[in-house]
C-alpha positions, 0 to 999 in steps of 0.5 A: 500500500502506498501512502502519499504526503500531499502538497497543501493547496488551500489559500492562505498557504499552510506550512504544516504537514502530517509527517515530518521527515523523521516521523515518516522514517519511523513509519517506514521502519515500523511498517516495512510493507508500506510505501511512503512517497512525498509530493513536492511542495515549495511551502511546507515547513520541511523542504523536499530535500529533508525527505529525499535525504532520508531516502523518500521519493519526492515527486510532482505526481503522486496520483498512483498512491492509494492513500492521500494524507494532507492537513487542510481541505483539498480543492475540488479540482485537485481531488483524485477519484477512487482514493482514500483521503485524510485531511480536515474537511470541515464538513461534519458540522454541516459547514455551508462553505464546504458542502460542495467539497463533500458532494464532490468526494461522493461523486468521485468515489473517494473514501474520506477520513476526517482527522476530526473523526479519528476518535476513541470508542468514547468519541474523544479525539485521538489526534489534532493540533489542539495543544498548539492552538492553545499555546499560540493563542495564550501567547498571542493574548499576552502579546496583545496585552503588552502592546495595548497597555505599553507593557512589553513587546513580544514578537509574533510566533510566526517569526520564531523557530519553535516552541523553545523560542516562544518560551524564551521570549516569555521569559523576558516579560513580567505579567501585571497583577491581573486575573485570568480565566481559562475555560475548558479542560481539553487539549486546547486548554492544556496548551494554554495552561502550558503558557500560563504555567511557564510564566509562573502564574499561580493557579487557584481554585474557583472559590478563591478566584470568585471571592478574593483579590490578589497582589500577583497574577493568578488564573483559574481553569474552569470546566463547563459545569462551573460556567454552566448550570441547570435551570432547575438548580440541581447538580449538573452532569457534564457528560449528560450536558455534552449529549443534551445541553437543554435545561442549562443556562450560563453561569459565566457572569460571576467569572466575568465580574472578576476576570481581566483576561479570558482565554476561551479554550472550551469546546462549544456544542450546538444549542449549549448556552452562550458563555456571555451575550452582548447584553452581558458585556454591557453590564457595569460589573462586566470586567473582561477587557481582553479575550483570546478566543482560541475556540473562535465560534463567530457571533456565538458563545463569546459575544465579543468574537464577531469575526475571525482575525488573521495571523497578519492582523490578529487583534481587533476591539469590540465596543460593548455599547455599540456592539461594533468593531473598533481599534484593539486599543480603543478606550473601553473596548474589549481587545479580541484575539480570534485567529482561527488557524493558530497552529499555522504559526508554529508549523514545525512543532505542530507537525511533529506533534501531529505526526507522532499521534498519527503514527501511533493511532492511524497507520497501524490500523491499515496493517492490523485489520483495524482492530480498534475500529479507528478507520471504521469510526473515522470513515465518512464516505465509501462507495459513493455513499455516506457511511452509517455513522455520518448518514445525518449529513444526507440533507446537508449533501442534498442542499436541504 
């Protein structure tokens, strides 16, 4: 079986790749029956020579491969019929902008495996770039704080070689006496936590955070059952909440009254209560003035996130009174960082981390008869049809 590392063709260019040269060499050593080839790319973080030096064929045409492995969406005109594909298709939530992509994959008899659908039996994600989104997102928030308040100047992550350089830059700054709220308990949140802990910021309990003032910067890591509560006053169950969030309401305002910097690292499910609304942001006791929205759900649970921002222009301001965008450093505004492709700023580390987990969980499934049902659960399309697990997408495909 031949696996091809394909060139990224989506704009803006994405320098990440699923396998670094070293991890691809590990895959070859572990699975001698597999043949790995690389499509030539002039934008990939690892140059073609890094692969060819390790003995991999680097080709302009990889259409003879059986399995195509990429990161971002493949343009419809570049899809090769009758192949297996791995990439982030951004279709499983019925995203309108990619409906035609899913339709094209069905028409071209493509067997599609979305990185997002590579999950355990419990549906917990096995691979992803979440940690790197959290790392870069939290750093970017501090960069905004330093620029806005004239405290310090951090360079953009994209100008730094790797995570070690990112942390070295953080060692040069001093964080003022602020209170920081980090929402979530998944890979994204723990990536952000890594930055907070590297800065030596003290983690405290919810009870202390909500009732006490401090003479040093502190942070709290809040799970969903802290900032959402049952409307009937009974004790909530987060696993039941994930399945059905009806009967819950936001309990975020107690945090908003105590927080200066909010890092949104949570996963937001459909129909869950918003964390804070536009009306909440108008409240005289609403204290948050800086948001790093790593989750980046537009015009949704974090009211100040009215659009995604970009790596080139990562910050904007949200005026709670007018509900309009203003300059990121405008008086009375909430400064917003809402870059929606954060791991792209740290392509080397993100690629290495992703490849490690892809090699651990996905490649073996092709050679052990998929004993853990990794491929079975991840497969969205087969033989020109949606698989049973993803049959809920039928109306989406049909344009209804």
